All heavy atoms as an XYZ file, in Angstrom:
1033
protein
N      58.197     -0.241     29.305
C      58.500      0.772     30.290
C      59.743      1.588     29.897
O      59.762      2.794     30.081
C      58.674      0.076     31.650
C      58.831      1.008     32.790
S      57.276      1.866     33.022
C      57.570      2.685     34.495
N      60.758      0.869     29.361
C      61.977      1.558     28.956
C      61.698      2.529     27.813
O      62.240      3.617     27.774
C      63.038      0.549     28.526
C      63.714     -0.158     29.660
C      64.819     -1.042     29.132
C      65.522     -1.756     30.269
N      66.601     -2.583     29.799
N      60.823      2.111     26.857
C      60.498      2.983     25.740
C      59.784      4.245     26.221
O      60.033      5.342     25.730
C      59.620      2.246     24.726
C      60.365      1.230     23.911
C      59.443      0.614     22.887
C      60.207     -0.409     22.065
N      59.359     -1.029     21.069
N      58.906      4.071     27.183
C      58.183      5.230     27.724
C      59.141      6.169     28.444
O      59.064      7.387     28.271
C      57.074      4.760     28.672
C      56.254      5.898     29.230
S      55.068      5.300     30.400
C      53.598      5.528     29.461
N      60.047      5.606     29.233
C      61.021      6.417     29.947
C      61.924      7.159     28.967
O      62.214      8.349     29.139
C      61.860      5.536     30.887
C      62.927      6.257     31.708
C      62.301      7.305     32.613
C      63.734      5.267     32.517
N      62.373      6.473     27.895
C      63.218      7.110     26.883
C      62.452      8.226     26.174
O      63.004      9.282     25.889
C      63.710      6.073     25.868
C      64.670      5.056     26.466
S      66.132      5.825     27.139
C      67.074      5.990     25.674
N      61.177      8.023     25.911
C      60.356      9.047     25.268
C      60.202     10.278     26.157
O      60.293     11.414     25.687
N      59.980     10.064     27.445
C      59.840     11.175     28.383
C      61.155     11.942     28.493
O      61.184     13.175     28.488
C      59.372     10.666     29.770
C      59.492     11.757     30.829
C      57.947     10.146     29.689
N      62.292     11.212     28.574
C      63.597     11.868     28.667
C      63.915     12.660     27.388
O      64.462     13.755     27.458
C      64.686     10.833     28.941
C      64.683     10.231     30.347
C      65.748      9.141     30.454
C      64.923     11.296     31.395
N      63.563     12.096     26.219
C      63.799     12.800     24.957
C      62.965     14.079     24.902
O      63.448     15.135     24.473
C      63.475     11.896     23.780
N      61.706     14.001     25.341
C      60.841     15.176     25.354
C      61.377     16.226     26.330
O      61.399     17.421     26.024
C      59.419     14.756     25.759
C      58.368     15.743     25.360
S      56.706     15.095     25.440
C      56.558     14.552     27.110
N      61.849     15.782     27.468
C      62.417     16.694     28.455
C      63.675     17.374     27.909
O      63.871     18.570     28.101
C      62.739     15.915     29.740
C      63.195     16.721     30.937
C      62.105     17.711     31.343
C      63.514     15.815     32.100
N      64.495     16.616     27.198
C      65.698     17.171     26.592
C      65.342     18.258     25.579
O      65.947     19.330     25.554
C      66.509     16.061     25.924
C      67.789     16.501     25.210
C      68.776     17.068     26.204
C      68.396     15.340     24.456
N      64.350     18.002     24.744
C      63.930     18.984     23.742
C      63.404     20.243     24.416
O      63.732     21.366     24.017
C      62.864     18.376     22.802
C      62.220     19.447     21.950
C      63.479     17.288     21.939
N      62.613     20.093     25.460
C      62.055     21.251     26.158
C      63.133     22.077     26.850
O      63.100     23.303     26.821
C      60.997     20.812     27.161
C      59.692     20.284     26.555
C      58.791     19.743     27.656
C      58.984     21.364     25.777
N      64.110     21.420     27.474
C      65.134     22.180     28.186
C      66.087     22.889     27.238
O      66.601     23.954     27.545
C      65.945     21.275     29.139
O      66.529     20.212     28.382
C      65.079     20.740     30.252
N      66.328     22.341     26.065
C      67.200     23.008     25.095
C      66.548     24.287     24.571
O      67.214     25.260     24.299
C      67.543     22.076     23.944
C      68.502     20.974     24.359
S      68.937     19.893     23.009
C      69.925     20.973     22.024
N      65.273     24.303     24.450
C      64.572     25.479     23.950
C      64.483     26.599     24.962
O      64.362     27.765     24.592
N      64.583     26.310     26.238
C      64.441     27.351     27.252
C      65.646     28.279     27.317
O      65.518     29.392     27.782
C      64.204     26.738     28.648
O      65.286     25.871     28.957
C      62.884     26.016     28.712
N      66.815     27.857     26.827
C      67.974     28.755     26.854
C      67.768     29.951     25.931
O      68.322     31.008     26.162
C      69.259     28.011     26.464
O      69.089     27.458     25.166
C      69.593     26.927     27.468
N      66.979     29.799     24.903
C      66.700     30.914     24.001
C      65.939     32.004     24.740
O      66.173     33.184     24.543
C      65.892     30.420     22.777
C      65.445     31.582     21.920
C      66.711     29.433     21.980
N      65.048     31.630     25.621
C      64.280     32.613     26.370
C      65.149     33.369     27.371
O      64.807     34.466     27.765
C      63.120     31.940     27.116
C      62.127     31.290     26.202
C      61.829     29.954     26.310
C      61.500     32.033     25.214
C      60.917     29.367     25.467
C      60.586     31.447     24.365
C      60.298     30.115     24.490
N      66.286     32.798     27.760
C      67.141     33.438     28.753
C      68.035     34.514     28.140
O      68.617     35.297     28.857
C      68.008     32.390     29.447
N      68.169     34.558     26.828
C      69.030     35.556     26.191
C      68.439     36.949     26.378
O      67.237     37.131     26.248
C      69.176     35.248     24.709
N      69.278     37.936     26.688
C      68.759     39.294     26.873
C      68.291     39.883     25.543
O      68.916     39.678     24.511
C      69.956     40.066     27.424
C      71.146     39.303     26.963
C      70.722     37.872     26.879
N      67.205     40.572     25.595
C      66.702     41.211     24.383
C      67.328     42.598     24.259
O      67.632     43.242     25.250
C      65.190     41.325     24.436
O      64.805     42.080     25.548
N      67.545     43.050     23.026
C      68.116     44.391     22.863
C      67.162     45.443     23.413
O      65.960     45.336     23.250
C      68.276     44.543     21.356
C      67.898     43.261     20.744
C      67.302     42.391     21.784
N      67.713     46.443     24.062
C      66.888     47.527     24.590
C      67.567     48.862     24.288
O      68.581     48.918     23.598
C      66.645     47.344     26.095
C      67.934     47.283     26.883
O      68.954     47.823     26.464
N      67.910     46.628     28.025
N      67.028     49.922     24.818
C      67.555     51.268     24.566
C      69.005     51.389     25.027
O      69.831     51.989     24.347
C      66.666     52.290     25.274
C      67.069     53.708     25.034
N      67.040     54.286     23.786
C      67.545     54.658     25.867
C      67.458     55.536     23.869
N      67.771     55.788     25.124
N      69.337     50.804     26.173
C      70.701     50.893     26.703
C      71.706     50.168     25.812
O      72.874     50.535     25.779
C      70.768     50.339     28.121
C      70.204     51.308     29.144
O      69.948     52.471     28.771
O      70.023     50.917     30.306
N      71.265     49.145     25.083
C      72.169     48.434     24.188
C      72.667     49.362     23.087
O      73.853     49.389     22.774
C      71.468     47.210     23.566
O      70.959     46.394     24.619
C      72.415     46.407     22.715
N      71.780     50.151     22.506
C      72.174     51.121     21.478
C      73.085     52.193     22.043
O      74.060     52.589     21.400
N      72.781     52.664     23.247
C      73.630     53.674     23.881
C      74.994     53.102     24.218
O      76.006     53.786     24.102
C      72.947     54.211     25.147
C      71.664     55.013     24.931
C      71.050     55.395     26.272
C      71.919     56.238     24.086
N      75.026     51.837     24.619
C      76.294     51.189     24.940
C      77.152     51.044     23.674
O      78.357     51.249     23.717
C      76.037     49.827     25.584
C      77.280     49.285     26.253
O      77.889     50.021     27.052
O      77.648     48.129     25.972
N      76.514     50.727     22.550
C      77.245     50.653     21.282
C      77.808     52.028     20.903
O      78.921     52.143     20.413
C      76.335     50.139     20.165
C      76.314     48.652     20.087
C      75.657     48.182     18.794
N      74.679     47.187     19.159
C      73.386     47.268     18.956
N      72.875     48.281     18.318
N      72.575     46.324     19.349
N      77.021     53.081     21.110
C      77.470     54.440     20.807
C      78.647     54.807     21.712
O      79.625     55.397     21.258
C      76.319     55.423     20.990
C      76.633     56.848     20.620
C      77.216     57.012     19.233
C      76.214     56.951     18.140
N      76.804     57.209     16.809
N      78.574     54.447     22.995
C      79.673     54.711     23.930
C      80.949     54.001     23.474
O      82.040     54.571     23.532
C      79.290     54.270     25.339
N      80.818     52.773     22.993
C      81.983     52.023     22.510
C      82.565     52.678     21.260
O      83.780     52.811     21.116
C      81.614     50.565     22.218
C      82.800     49.700     21.845
C      83.800     49.577     22.990
O      83.447     49.234     24.109
N      85.071     49.868     22.713
N      81.698     53.120     20.353
C      82.154     53.799     19.133
C      82.923     55.075     19.485
O      84.010     55.325     18.960
C      80.949     54.144     18.260
C      81.274     54.938     17.020
C      80.032     55.431     16.310
O      78.976     54.767     16.367
O      80.109     56.510     15.692
N      82.357     55.884     20.383
C      83.022     57.126     20.791
C      84.342     56.835     21.488
O      85.326     57.534     21.301
C      82.113     57.951     21.683
C      80.951     58.570     20.980
C      80.763     58.706     19.630
C      79.804     59.147     21.578
N      79.572     59.326     19.371
C      78.955     59.612     20.556
C      79.395     59.309     22.900
C      77.743     60.238     20.793
C      78.182     59.929     23.144
C      77.368     60.393     22.101
N      84.357     55.809     22.324
C      85.578     55.416     23.031
C      86.663     55.026     22.029
O      87.822     55.425     22.162
C      85.277     54.258     23.986
C      86.479     53.711     24.682
N      87.126     54.389     25.686
C      87.163     52.558     24.505
C      88.142     53.668     26.114
N      88.191     52.558     25.406
N      86.284     54.282     20.999
C      87.242     53.859     19.984
C      87.761     55.038     19.159
O      88.853     54.973     18.606
C      86.616     52.818     19.051
C      86.337     51.512     19.756
O      86.886     51.217     20.798
N      85.456     50.726     19.174
N      86.985     56.119     19.066
C      87.406     57.300     18.310
C      88.495     58.106     19.028
O      89.141     58.929     18.409
C      86.213     58.210     18.013
C      85.315     57.639     16.942
O      85.700     56.747     16.189
N      84.101     58.137     16.864
N      88.674     57.882     20.332
C      89.767     58.538     21.066
C      90.999     57.653     20.886
O      91.109     56.595     21.472
C      89.439     58.707     22.564
C      90.620     59.323     23.301
C      88.194     59.549     22.747
N      91.889     58.101     20.017
C      93.061     57.285     19.681
C      94.135     57.337     20.765
O      94.785     56.346     21.045
C      93.659     57.737     18.340
C      92.700     57.655     17.178
C      92.181     56.251     16.992
C      91.208     56.171     15.831
N      90.432     54.958     15.839
N      94.320     58.513     21.360
C      95.373     58.669     22.360
C      95.018     59.804     23.301
O      94.382     60.780     22.891
C      96.703     58.974     21.669
C      97.877     59.076     22.609
C      99.168     59.415     21.868
O      99.146     60.051     20.826
N     100.284     58.989     22.420
N      95.415     59.682     24.557
C      95.229     60.747     25.544
C      96.518     60.870     26.351
O      97.056     59.880     26.838
C      94.056     60.439     26.456
N      97.010     62.113     26.441
C      98.240     62.392     27.196
C      97.915     63.457     28.236
O      97.283     64.463     27.921
C      99.364     62.903     26.269
C      99.690     61.859     25.201
C     100.608     63.272     27.063
C     100.602     62.361     24.106
N      98.337     63.230     29.471
C      98.147     64.207     30.550
C      99.527     64.613     31.055
O     100.326     63.772     31.467
C      97.295     63.627     31.692
C      97.180     64.626     32.824
C      95.910     63.227     31.190
N      99.790     65.940     30.990
C     101.062     66.492     31.457
C     100.811     67.444     32.611
O      99.873     68.229     32.577
C     101.759     67.287     30.350
C     102.393     66.471     29.277
C     103.147     67.386     28.328
C     103.712     66.630     27.168
N     104.404     67.532     26.226
N     101.699     67.390     33.595
C     101.650     68.332     34.703
C     102.323     69.634     34.327
O     102.870     69.781     33.232
N     102.298     70.586     35.238
C     102.910     71.900     34.988
C     104.413     71.806     34.753
O     105.003     72.629     34.077
C     102.626     72.852     36.158
C     101.173     73.280     36.232
C     100.792     74.091     35.026
C      99.342     74.511     35.087
N      98.895     75.163     33.876
N     105.061     70.790     35.309
C     106.507     70.620     35.132
C     106.821     69.674     33.961
O     107.895     69.113     33.890
C     107.147     70.104     36.418
C     106.503     68.808     36.884
O     105.590     68.284     36.259
N     106.987     68.293     37.997
N     105.843     69.499     33.046
C     105.948     68.638     31.861
C     106.104     67.155     32.180
O     106.561     66.389     31.336
C     107.075     69.093     30.930
C     106.685     70.330     30.150
O     105.503     70.561     29.887
N     107.671     71.122     29.779
N     105.750     66.761     33.386
C     105.732     65.349     33.729
C     104.534     64.705     33.041
O     103.409     65.199     33.132
C     105.604     65.158     35.255
O     106.679     65.832     35.892
C     105.607     63.696     35.626
N     104.778     63.602     32.354
C     103.692     62.881     31.693
C     103.194     61.801     32.651
O     103.972     60.991     33.163
C     104.160     62.260     30.363
C     104.573     63.372     29.396
C     103.058     61.400     29.756
C     105.128     62.886     28.079
N     101.887     61.805     32.887
C     101.277     60.853     33.821
C     100.632     59.695     33.066
O     100.189     59.854     31.922
C     100.211     61.561     34.670
C     100.758     62.707     35.480
C     100.372     64.010     35.217
C     101.673     62.491     36.507
C     100.867     65.069     35.960
C     102.181     63.545     37.250
C     101.774     64.824     36.970
O     102.276     65.866     37.701
N     100.582     58.550     33.732
C      99.883     57.393     33.164
C      98.387     57.666     33.170
O      97.825     58.031     34.200
C     100.177     56.127     33.975
C     101.604     55.661     33.803
O     102.205     55.869     32.750
N     102.154     55.041     34.823
N      97.765     57.480     32.029
C      96.343     57.757     31.872
C      95.598     56.444     31.665
O      96.012     55.606     30.871
C      96.088     58.671     30.656
C      94.618     58.955     30.484
C      96.865     59.952     30.771
N      94.506     56.297     32.389
C      93.613     55.168     32.179
C      92.437     55.668     31.352
O      91.826     56.680     31.683
C      93.105     54.606     33.520
O      94.227     54.254     34.318
C      92.220     53.402     33.310
N      92.149     54.977     30.269
C      91.066     55.352     29.357
C      90.013     54.251     29.390
O      90.328     53.091     29.122
C      91.656     55.507     27.944
C      90.720     55.990     26.900
C      91.434     56.152     25.564
C      91.305     54.881     24.804
N      91.349     54.991     23.366
N      88.782     54.607     29.763
C      87.712     53.617     29.850
C      86.465     54.109     29.134
O      86.204     55.305     29.065
C      87.366     53.335     31.316
C      88.480     52.672     32.080
C      88.085     52.356     33.513
O      86.883     52.406     33.838
O      88.988     52.077     34.307
N      85.698     53.156     28.620
C      84.429     53.467     27.965
C      83.443     53.989     29.002
O      83.417     53.526     30.135
C      83.877     52.193     27.312
C      82.542     52.357     26.631
C      82.095     51.053     26.001
C      81.711     50.040     27.018
N      80.331     49.873     27.315
N      82.649     54.960     28.609
C      81.650     55.521     29.517
C      80.388     54.673     29.490
O      80.186     53.853     28.603
C      81.315     56.988     29.151
C      82.534     57.862     29.296
C      80.733     57.087     27.768
N      79.517     54.905     30.465
C      78.273     54.149     30.555
C      77.212     54.731     29.614
O      77.337     55.853     29.127
C      77.744     54.182     31.988
O      77.343     55.505     32.317
N      76.172     53.965     29.393
C      75.051     54.417     28.557
C      74.424     55.674     29.153
O      73.990     56.570     28.423
C      74.019     53.299     28.432
N      74.416     55.783     30.476
C      73.858     56.960     31.154
C      74.636     58.221     30.774
O      74.067     59.285     30.574
C      73.906     56.726     32.659
C      73.435     57.869     33.502
C      73.590     57.533     34.976
C      73.483     58.774     35.809
N      73.834     58.560     37.191
N      75.963     58.102     30.655
C      76.797     59.243     30.285
C      76.536     59.692     28.847
O      76.626     60.868     28.532
C      78.283     58.911     30.462
C      78.683     58.648     31.884
C      78.465     59.835     32.796
O      78.672     60.971     32.374
O      78.075     59.612     33.951
N      76.227     58.740     27.968
C      75.914     59.082     26.573
C      74.687     59.980     26.536
O      74.670     61.005     25.857
C      75.688     57.803     25.733
C      75.154     58.150     24.344
C      76.988     57.016     25.618
N      73.669     59.636     27.295
C      72.458     60.449     27.363
C      72.767     61.818     27.939
O      72.324     62.840     27.415
C      71.392     59.744     28.226
O      71.126     58.460     27.661
C      70.113     60.545     28.282
N      73.564     61.861     28.999
C      73.898     63.112     29.665
C      74.659     64.056     28.740
O      74.344     65.238     28.642
C      74.718     62.818     30.923
O      75.114     64.002     31.554
N      75.664     63.543     28.031
C      76.461     64.414     27.160
C      75.642     64.884     25.961
O      75.796     66.009     25.495
C      77.785     63.740     26.725
C      77.556     62.703     25.638
C      78.780     64.783     26.252
N      74.748     64.053     25.464
C      73.893     64.477     24.351
C      72.983     65.629     24.767
O      72.732     66.542     23.982
C      73.074     63.304     23.812
C      73.852     62.492     22.803
O      74.643     63.016     22.040
N      73.616     61.192     22.807
N      72.495     65.607     26.001
C      71.661     66.705     26.500
C      72.474     68.006     26.562
O      71.986     69.070     26.198
C      71.104     66.359     27.876
C      70.048     65.285     27.853
C      69.664     64.796     29.241
O      70.241     65.272     30.246
O      68.779     63.926     29.322
N      73.731     67.916     27.001
C      74.585     69.099     27.082
C      74.873     69.636     25.685
O      74.791     70.844     25.443
C      75.908     68.775     27.823
C      76.864     69.943     27.770
C      75.624     68.389     29.267
N      75.201     68.757     24.757
C      75.507     69.180     23.387
C      74.289     69.853     22.765
O      74.411     70.901     22.126
C      75.976     67.980     22.535
C      76.028     68.332     21.060
C      77.345     67.512     23.014
N      73.110     69.292     22.962
C      71.897     69.897     22.406
C      71.593     71.251     23.024
O      70.993     72.104     22.380
C      70.706     68.953     22.564
C      70.794     67.775     21.617
O      71.383     67.866     20.550
N      70.214     66.654     22.010
N      72.013     71.479     24.265
C      71.795     72.783     24.887
C      72.761     73.834     24.328
O      72.468     75.011     24.347
C      71.929     72.684     26.406
O      73.282     72.502     26.774
N      73.908     73.388     23.811
C      74.885     74.301     23.221
C      74.503     74.618     21.775
O      74.510     75.768     21.355
C      76.307     73.691     23.268
C      76.748     73.509     24.713
C      77.302     74.551     22.504
C      78.009     72.690     24.865
N      74.177     73.584     21.016
C      73.856     73.762     19.600
C      72.972     72.611     19.133
O      73.288     71.449     19.400
C      75.139     73.782     18.773
O      74.845     73.700     17.401
N      71.910     72.945     18.433
C      71.010     71.894     17.938
C      71.669     71.070     16.839
O      71.250     69.952     16.579
C      69.704     72.501     17.407
O      70.024     73.471     16.403
C      68.903     73.130     18.521
N      72.705     71.611     16.202
C      73.403     70.860     15.161
C      74.709     70.245     15.683
O      75.485     69.705     14.910
C      73.699     71.765     13.958
O      74.561     72.825     14.346
N      74.935     70.347     16.990
C      76.150     69.800     17.585
C      76.174     68.285     17.517
O      75.138     67.627     17.478
N      77.374     67.733     17.498
C      77.538     66.291     17.379
C      78.730     65.844     18.214
O      79.791     66.475     18.174
C      77.761     65.945     15.909
C      77.943     64.489     15.621
C      78.131     64.264     14.122
C      78.423     62.807     13.849
N      78.705     62.568     12.437
N      78.558     64.794     18.977
C      79.651     64.215     19.755
C      80.469     63.332     18.813
O      79.925     62.477     18.130
C      79.123     63.387     20.944
C      80.279     62.741     21.698
C      78.288     64.241     21.874
N      81.777     63.555     18.781
C      82.649     62.783     17.908
C      83.369     61.671     18.657
O      83.613     60.608     18.117
C      83.691     63.694     17.264
C      83.137     64.843     16.437
C      84.275     65.723     15.934
C      82.308     64.329     15.284
N      83.736     61.951     19.898
C      84.490     60.989     20.683
C      84.236     61.262     22.161
O      83.988     62.396     22.552
C      85.976     61.090     20.373
N      84.291     60.213     22.960
C      84.068     60.369     24.395
C      84.693     59.187     25.119
O      84.530     58.037     24.704
C      82.574     60.425     24.701
C      82.241     60.640     26.145
S      80.448     60.752     26.336
C      80.321     61.117     28.056
N      85.422     59.493     26.164
C      86.005     58.445     26.990
C      86.186     58.976     28.403
O      86.141     60.183     28.626
C      87.345     57.952     26.394
O      87.732     56.743     27.032
C      88.438     58.986     26.537
N      86.368     58.088     29.342
C      86.599     58.463     30.730
C      88.098     58.359     30.994
O      88.666     57.269     30.946
C      85.822     57.525     31.659
C      85.942     57.897     33.121
O      86.480     58.985     33.419
O      85.503     57.111     33.969
N      88.740     59.507     31.215
C      90.173     59.544     31.484
C      90.412     59.730     32.970
O      89.741     60.529     33.611
C      90.838     60.706     30.736
C      90.704     60.728     29.228
C      91.333     61.996     28.664
C      91.332     59.497     28.611
N      91.389     59.020     33.499
C      91.734     59.213     34.904
C      93.227     58.992     35.098
O      93.855     58.216     34.375
C      90.932     58.282     35.810
O      91.198     56.930     35.504
N      93.774     59.720     36.053
C      95.163     59.542     36.477
C      95.133     59.233     37.962
O      94.384     59.831     38.714
C      96.033     60.788     36.174
C      96.273     60.934     34.690
C      95.427     62.045     36.728
N      95.943     58.284     38.372
C      95.958     57.844     39.772
C      97.083     58.514     40.538
O      98.176     58.710     40.016
C      96.134     56.322     39.857
C      95.094     55.531     39.101
C      93.793     55.516     39.826
C      92.831     54.584     39.109
N      91.497     54.935     39.184
N      96.801     58.872     41.788
C      97.797     59.412     42.716
C      98.502     60.648     42.172
O      99.716     60.785     42.298
C      98.828     58.337     43.088
C      98.183     57.118     43.690
O      97.228     57.208     44.450
N      98.690     55.946     43.333
N      97.750     61.524     41.517
C      98.309     62.751     40.957
C      97.479     63.920     41.459
O      96.245     63.889     41.410
C      98.282     62.709     39.408
C      98.743     64.029     38.831
C      99.144     61.572     38.901
N      98.162     64.957     41.954
C      97.471     66.169     42.381
C      97.236     67.033     41.143
O      98.163     67.615     40.587
C      98.318     66.910     43.410
C      97.663     68.209     43.870
O      96.446     68.377     43.653
O      98.385     69.052     44.444
N      95.993     67.100     40.698
C      95.659     67.883     39.498
C      95.145     69.278     39.850
O      94.735     70.017     38.966
C      94.597     67.144     38.661
O      93.435     66.939     39.465
C      95.118     65.820     38.144
N      95.188     69.642     41.121
C      94.637     70.926     41.547
C      95.418     72.121     40.980
O      94.873     73.206     40.841
C      94.581     71.009     43.072
O      95.891     70.979     43.602
N      96.682     71.926     40.638
C      97.488     73.008     40.065
C      97.352     73.063     38.545
O      97.986     73.881     37.911
C      98.943     72.832     40.469
C      99.159     72.974     41.963
C     100.586     72.763     42.342
C     100.707     72.873     43.858
N     101.980     72.406     44.347
N      96.559     72.183     37.997
C      96.306     72.185     36.561
C      97.140     71.162     35.812
O      98.254     70.829     36.216
N      96.589     70.662     34.757
C      97.271     69.734     33.862
C      96.895     70.104     32.431
O      95.904     70.789     32.189
C      96.884     68.262     34.143
C      97.398     67.792     35.488
C      95.392     68.043     34.036
N      97.693     69.646     31.501
C      97.386     69.799     30.084
C      96.973     68.432     29.562
O      97.711     67.452     29.725
C      98.625     70.298     29.299
O      99.032     71.548     29.850
C      98.307     70.469     27.828
N      95.801     68.377     28.955
C      95.290     67.125     28.404
C      95.295     67.239     26.886
O      94.726     68.169     26.326
C      93.859     66.826     28.909
C      93.343     65.530     28.326
C      93.825     66.792     30.431
N      95.963     66.301     26.234
C      96.003     66.244     24.780
C      95.256     64.987     24.347
O      95.615     63.888     24.767
C      97.451     66.198     24.261
O      98.162     67.317     24.778
C      97.494     66.211     22.744
N      94.231     65.182     23.533
C      93.417     64.062     23.068
C      93.530     63.992     21.555
O      93.323     64.994     20.860
C      91.946     64.231     23.485
C      91.848     64.294     25.010
C      91.094     63.095     22.939
C      90.480     64.641     25.518
N      93.862     62.825     21.041
C      93.961     62.618     19.602
C      92.751     61.827     19.118
O      92.420     60.790     19.697
C      95.233     61.847     19.252
O      96.364     62.547     19.678
N      92.105     62.352     18.085
C      90.999     61.647     17.444
C      91.305     61.539     15.958
O      92.168     62.239     15.430
C      89.637     62.351     17.662
C      89.267     62.380     19.118
C      89.639     63.737     17.072
N      90.584     60.682     15.286
C      90.740     60.519     13.846
C      90.401     61.837     13.163
O      89.291     62.353     13.322
C      89.803     59.405     13.377
C      89.926     59.100     11.901
O      90.654     59.819     11.192
O      89.288     58.135     11.451
N      91.327     62.427     12.405
C      91.075     63.736     11.787
C      89.936     63.733     10.774
O      89.365     64.778     10.491
C      92.408     64.096     11.119
C      93.228     62.872     11.123
C      92.675     61.942     12.139
N      89.582     62.582     10.252
C      88.478     62.538      9.289
C      87.131     62.768      9.966
O      86.140     63.018      9.287
C      88.443     61.191      8.541
O      88.251     60.132      9.485
C      89.735     60.962      7.766
N      87.097     62.719     11.295
C      85.848     62.963     12.022
C      85.503     64.446     12.076
O      84.351     64.817     12.244
C      85.950     62.438     13.460
C      86.089     60.939     13.634
C      86.349     60.612     15.102
C      84.855     60.221     13.140
N      86.531     65.292     11.949
C      86.335     66.732     12.110
C      86.222     67.392     10.744
O      87.115     67.251      9.905
C      87.493     67.353     12.915
C      87.589     66.668     14.279
C      87.307     68.852     13.060
C      88.806     67.031     15.071
N      85.121     68.090     10.514
C      84.891     68.763      9.242
C      85.450     70.180      9.290
O      85.373     70.859     10.315
C      83.394     68.834      8.938
O      82.859     67.532      8.863
N      85.968     70.633      8.171
C      86.509     71.978      8.055
C      85.398     73.014      8.228
O      84.287     72.836      7.742
C      87.165     72.145      6.686
O      87.645     73.449      6.529
N      85.710     74.087      8.942
C      84.745     75.161      9.119
C      83.847     75.011     10.340
O      83.038     75.874     10.617
N      83.980     73.936     11.067
C      83.163     73.719     12.256
C      83.979     74.004     13.504
O      85.194     73.885     13.518
C      82.622     72.288     12.300
C      81.539     72.032     11.302
C      81.838     71.551     10.031
C      80.213     72.286     11.607
C      80.845     71.320      9.099
C      79.211     72.061     10.686
C      79.532     71.581      9.435
O      78.548     71.361      8.528
N      83.290     74.382     14.571
C      83.936     74.607     15.867
C      83.970     73.315     16.659
O      83.003     72.559     16.642
C      83.179     75.669     16.671
C      83.274     77.020     16.024
O      84.295     77.391     15.478
N      82.185     77.769     16.068
N      85.063     73.092     17.349
C      85.188     71.921     18.212
C      85.249     72.392     19.660
O      85.867     73.411     19.972
C      86.441     71.136     17.858
N      84.569     71.678     20.531
C      84.580     71.976     21.958
C      84.885     70.710     22.719
O      84.617     69.599     22.260
C      83.226     72.526     22.422
C      82.909     73.878     21.846
C      82.176     73.996     20.677
C      83.353     75.042     22.465
C      81.893     75.243     20.126
C      83.076     76.281     21.936
C      82.347     76.384     20.765
O      82.086     77.605     20.237
N      85.421     70.886     23.896
C      85.696     69.787     24.792
C      84.740     69.904     25.966
O      84.590     70.985     26.531
C      87.148     69.873     25.287
C      87.611     68.803     26.242
C      87.736     67.480     25.509
C      88.939     69.179     26.855
N      84.083     68.822     26.304
C      83.191     68.809     27.461
C      83.858     68.003     28.572
O      84.290     66.882     28.354
C      81.839     68.186     27.097
C      81.047     68.930     26.035
C      79.796     68.155     25.653
C      80.671     70.307     26.519
N      83.932     68.601     29.749
C      84.548     67.978     30.910
C      83.486     67.851     31.997
O      82.807     68.815     32.307
C      85.716     68.838     31.403
C      86.232     68.425     32.739
N      86.037     69.202     33.866
C      86.910     67.333     33.127
C      86.598     68.581     34.903
N      87.139     67.448     34.476
N      83.344     66.632     32.523
C      82.365     66.426     33.597
C      83.095     66.349     34.922
O      84.010     65.567     35.112
C      81.560     65.143     33.380
C      80.407     65.022     34.383
C      79.582     63.782     34.163
N      80.358     62.571     34.262
C      80.593     61.908     35.396
N      80.133     62.361     36.535
N      81.303     60.819     35.390
N      82.662     67.222     35.838
C      83.211     67.219     37.199
C      82.670     66.019     37.973
O      81.690     65.392     37.567
C      82.816     68.504     37.934
C      83.498     69.742     37.400
C      82.799     70.660     36.626
C      84.835     69.999     37.668
C      83.424     71.803     36.132
C      85.464     71.135     37.187
C      84.752     72.030     36.422
O      85.374     73.140     35.931
N      83.287     65.737     39.087
C      82.861     64.629     39.936
C      81.434     64.765     40.439
O      80.766     63.773     40.716
N      80.932     66.013     40.539
C      79.562     66.215     41.028
C      78.523     66.099     39.901
O      77.338     66.306     40.129
C      79.429     67.573     41.726
C      79.669     68.758     40.792
O      79.935     68.540     39.585
O      79.585     69.903     41.270
N      78.979     65.797     38.660
C      78.048     65.612     37.555
C      77.850     66.818     36.667
O      77.231     66.719     35.609
N      78.355     67.998     37.085
C      78.217     69.211     36.277
C      79.191     69.157     35.094
O      80.292     68.644     35.212
C      78.505     70.445     37.131
C      77.523     70.650     38.270
C      76.131     70.922     37.752
O      75.931     71.736     36.854
N      75.147     70.234     38.301
N      78.750     69.736     33.972
C      79.574     69.751     32.763
C      80.215     71.119     32.579
O      79.604     72.146     32.833
C      78.726     69.420     31.542
C      78.341     67.994     31.471
C      77.176     67.434     31.932
C      79.090     66.923     30.908
N      77.164     66.078     31.696
C      78.338     65.747     31.054
C      80.341     66.843     30.297
C      78.793     64.498     30.624
C      80.786     65.603     29.856
C      80.018     64.453     30.016
N      81.442     71.122     32.109
C      82.184     72.342     31.787
C      82.457     72.307     30.283
O      82.913     71.290     29.742
C      83.495     72.348     32.557
C      84.461     73.422     32.150
C      85.818     73.295     32.821
O      86.181     72.195     33.277
O      86.525     74.305     32.863
N      82.190     73.413     29.586
C      82.466     73.514     28.152
C      83.782     74.259     27.985
O      83.942     75.374     28.473
C      81.318     74.261     27.425
C      81.614     74.359     25.931
C      79.991     73.551     27.667
N      84.731     73.640     27.279
C      86.062     74.208     27.087
C      86.323     74.379     25.594
O      86.116     73.446     24.816
C      87.147     73.285     27.678
C      86.890     73.030     29.159
C      88.537     73.839     27.436
C      87.718     71.920     29.758
N      86.755     75.561     25.209
C      87.182     75.795     23.824
C      88.641     75.365     23.753
O      89.507     75.987     24.383
C      87.010     77.282     23.450
C      87.487     77.621     22.053
C      86.598     77.031     21.001
C      87.068     77.501     19.625
N      86.596     76.690     18.566
N      88.943     74.296     23.014
C      90.336     73.809     22.999
C      91.264     74.743     22.238
O      90.843     75.532     21.409
C      90.232     72.453     22.293
C      88.987     72.536     21.485
C      88.074     73.491     22.197
N      92.535     74.640     22.559
C      93.539     75.453     21.873
C      94.344     74.577     20.939
O      94.347     73.388     21.019
C      94.457     76.121     22.870
O      95.049     75.170     23.716
C-alpha cells in the first residue's frame, strides 16, 4: 500500500511541476510594442522643463504603453512614409501651472539623428490629439 501511495504521489508531483510551464504568458503583439516603448524610453537621456521665469521643475519620465507606440506610429506615417520615431517618453510635472508656457529640453543620443534629416517633436494632449512641433 505504501509503494502504491508513493507512486501516486510521485506521479502527482511530476504532473504538477509541468503545469507551471503552461501558466507562463506567451509572447504577443503587445510584447513587441512594449519592448519598442522601453527602447524609445531609454533613448531619452534627459528632460528639463523650465518656466517663463527660468524656474526648473522636477520632471517625471515614464515609459509609454504599447497603445501609445501604435498611436505615435500612425501619426508619424501620416506626416511622412519614411518617418521614424527615435525616442518617446511620458513627461509630467506636478503642481505646476503650464498654461503660460514652458520650455522643454529633451536630450537624446546624437548618433540616433542622421545629418540632413528633419526632426520633429510630437506632443499628445490630454484628449489624445497629437500636435506636431518643429523644434528650435
